[in-house]
C-alpha positions in Angstrom: 154.0 -70.5 -74.5 153.1 -72.6 -71.6 150.0 -72.6 -69.1 150.3 -74.2 -65.8 146.8 -73.6 -64.4 143.8 -75.9 -64.6 141.6 -75.7 -67.6 138.5 -77.1 -65.6 135.5 -74.9 -65.3 134.5 -76.3 -61.9 136.6 -77.4 -59.0 134.2 -80.3 -58.2 134.7 -83.6 -59.8 131.3 -84.9 -60.8 132.7 -88.3 -61.5 133.4 -88.8 -57.9 130.3 -90.3 -56.1 128.8 -87.9 -53.6 129.3 -88.9 -50.0 126.0 -89.5 -48.1 125.1 -87.0 -45.4 125.2 -88.4 -41.9 121.7 -89.5 -40.6 120.5 -87.6 -37.5 118.2 -89.7 -35.5 115.3 -87.6 -34.0 115.0 -87.5 -30.2 112.1 -89.5 -28.9 109.1 -87.4 -27.6 108.9 -86.8 -23.9 105.9 -88.6 -22.7 103.8 -87.0 -19.9 104.0 -88.6 -16.6 101.3 -91.1 -15.9 98.2 -89.7 -14.1 98.1 -89.8 -10.4 94.4 -90.6 -10.3 92.1 -93.1 -12.0 88.9 -92.8 -14.0 86.7 -93.1 -11.0 88.4 -90.1 -9.4 88.0 -88.2 -12.7 84.3 -89.0 -12.9 83.8 -88.0 -9.3 85.6 -84.7 -9.9 83.5 -83.9 -12.9 80.3 -84.7 -11.0 81.4 -82.5 -8.2 82.2 -79.7 -10.6 78.8 -80.0 -12.2 77.1 -80.1 -8.9 78.9 -77.0 -7.7 78.1 -75.1 -11.0 74.5 -76.1 -10.7 74.3 -75.0 -7.1 75.9 -71.7 -7.9 73.6 -71.1 -10.9 70.6 -72.0 -8.8 71.7 -69.6 -6.1 72.3 -66.8 -8.6 68.9 -67.5 -10.2 67.2 -67.4 -6.8 68.8 -64.1 -5.9 67.7 -62.6 -9.3 64.2 -64.0 -8.9 63.9 -62.7 -5.4 65.0 -59.3 -6.6 62.5 -59.4 -9.4 59.7 -60.5 -7.0 60.6 -57.7 -4.5 60.6 -55.1 -7.3 57.2 -56.4 -8.5 55.8 -56.3 -5.0 57.1 -52.8 -4.5 55.4 -51.7 -7.7 52.2 -53.4 -6.6 52.3 -51.8 -3.2 52.8 -48.4 -4.8 49.9 -49.0 -7.1 47.7 -50.2 -4.3 48.6 -47.2 -2.2 47.7 -44.9 -5.1 44.5 -46.8 -5.7 43.6 -46.6 -2.0 44.3 -42.9 -2.0 42.2 -42.4 -5.1 39.4 -44.6 -3.7 39.5 -42.6 -0.4 39.3 -39.4 -2.3 36.4 -40.7 -4.5 34.6 -41.9 -1.4 35.1 -38.6 0.4 33.9 -36.7 -2.6 31.0 -39.0 -3.1 30.0 -38.8 0.6 30.3 -35.0 0.5 28.3 -34.8 -2.7 25.6 -37.2 -1.3 25.5 -35.2 2.0 25.0 -32.0 0.0 22.3 -33.5 -2.1 20.5 -34.8 1.0 20.7 -31.5 2.8 19.6 -29.7 -0.3 16.7 -32.0 -0.6 15.8 -31.5 3.1 16.0 -27.7 2.7 14.0 -27.8 -0.5 11.4 -30.1 0.9 11.2 -28.5 4.3 8.4 -26.0 3.3 6.4 -28.8 1.9 6.3 -30.4 5.3 3.9 -27.6 6.2 1.3 -29.2 4.0 1.5 -32.6 5.7 2.3 -31.6 9.3 1.5 -27.9 9.5 -1.6 -28.4 11.6 0.1 -30.7 14.0 3.0 -28.3 14.4 0.6 -25.4 14.9 -1.2 -27.3 17.6 2.0 -28.2 19.3 3.1 -24.5 19.3 -0.2 -23.4 20.8 0.0 -26.1 23.5 3.5 -25.0 24.4 2.8 -21.3 24.7 -0.8 -21.4 25.9 0.0 -21.3 29.7 1.9 -18.1 29.2 -0.8 -16.6 26.9 -3.4 -17.1 29.6 -1.3 -14.7 31.8 -1.4 -11.9 29.2 -4.1 -9.2 29.0 -4.6 -9.4 25.2 -3.5 -12.0 22.7 -4.0 -12.1 19.0 -3.5 -15.3 17.0 -2.9 -14.8 13.3 -3.4 -18.0 11.2 -4.5 -19.1 7.8 -8.3 -19.4 7.5 -8.0 -23.2 7.1 -6.2 -23.4 10.5 -8.9 -21.5 12.5 -10.7 -24.7 13.6 -7.5 -26.3 14.7 -6.8 -23.2 17.0 -10.4 -23.4 18.3 -9.9 -27.0 19.1 -6.8 -26.3 21.1 -8.4 -23.4 23.0 -11.5 -25.5 23.8 -9.5 -27.1 26.6 -9.5 -23.7 28.4 -12.6 -22.4 30.2 -14.3 -19.6 28.3 -13.8 -17.2 31.1 -10.1 -17.7 30.9 -9.7 -17.3 27.2 -11.8 -14.3 26.5 -8.7 -12.2 25.8 -7.6 -14.6 23.1 -8.6 -13.5 19.6 -8.2 -15.4 16.4 -7.4 -13.4 13.3 -7.5 -15.4 10.0 -5.2 -14.1 7.3 -4.6 -15.3 3.8 -1.1 -13.7 4.0 -0.1 -16.5 6.4 0.5 -19.9 4.9 -1.3 -22.9 6.3 0.5 -24.3 9.3 2.3 -21.0 10.1 1.2 -18.7 12.8 1.9 -15.3 14.4 0.9 -14.9 18.0 1.2 -11.4 19.5 0.7 -10.0 22.9 1.6 -6.6 24.3 5.2 -7.5 25.3 6.1 -10.1 22.8 5.3 -12.4 19.9 5.8 -16.0 18.8 6.1 -16.8 15.1 6.1 -20.1 13.2 7.4 -19.2 9.7 8.4 -22.3 7.7 9.8 -20.3 4.8 12.1 -18.2 7.0 13.1 -21.3 8.9 14.2 -23.0 5.6 16.1 -19.9 4.6 17.8 -19.8 8.0 18.8 -23.5 7.6 20.3 -22.6 4.2 22.2 -19.7 5.7 23.6 -21.9 8.4 24.7 -24.8 6.1 25.8 -22.6 3.2 29.1 -21.2 4.7 30.2 -24.7 5.6 29.9 -25.8 1.9 27.1 -28.3 2.9 24.7 -27.1 0.3 25.1 -26.9 -3.5 25.3 -23.2 -4.5 22.3 -23.5 -6.9 20.1 -25.1 -4.2 21.1 -22.4 -1.7 20.4 -19.6 -4.2 17.1 -21.0 -5.2 16.1 -21.5 -1.5 17.1 -18.0 -0.6 15.3 -16.6 -3.6 12.1 -18.6 -2.9 12.1 -18.0 0.8 13.6 -14.6 1.7 13.9 -13.7 5.3 16.3 -13.4 8.2 15.5 -16.9 9.5 14.1 -15.7 12.8 11.1 -17.7 14.2 10.3 -15.9 17.5 11.0 -12.7 19.2 9.9 -10.9 22.3 9.8 -7.3 23.4 
């Protein structure tokens, strides 16, 4: 029996020295082209960029600050307007309240003026109407007893023959300083209480008197407010 094939397990011959692989030289790197500007130009460009950035940042900050200031001023203006409106309202209410209190004080104190100036007012009334009274046939002067002498003093300027028809009637029902002068066709009245009530009636509808003061005045001095009448 014969065998013509190879009895080797491997086709390679390890006794033969391995041939070295060919060496591939790497390509040299491509160098960038040299810069077209120098260091001074680079520094100048950096400085210019910084300046431009700073200027832009400053401008943006100025715009933002201006907007913030404008918004703040607007809020301040609104608050001032509200404060002015509130102050005006308070001032108006205070003035109205003060006016009411003053008028209420005047109305409340008006009857008390009779005590201090009643006699002078009575004398003035008599001097004013006396020329007309001398033309009447009969005149009666109703006054408080304490005012009788004041009436006599005023009539003393008239000759007795011309004032014989003038009669003085003292009455405790008439308050000092008030008077009621009557003649056949008319009358003149000085009634401080009714005058005060009339003042309250005039001022009350306009809201110029506190309600309690008006009510107290009307309760204390009832009347229609009339001070003179003629027939």
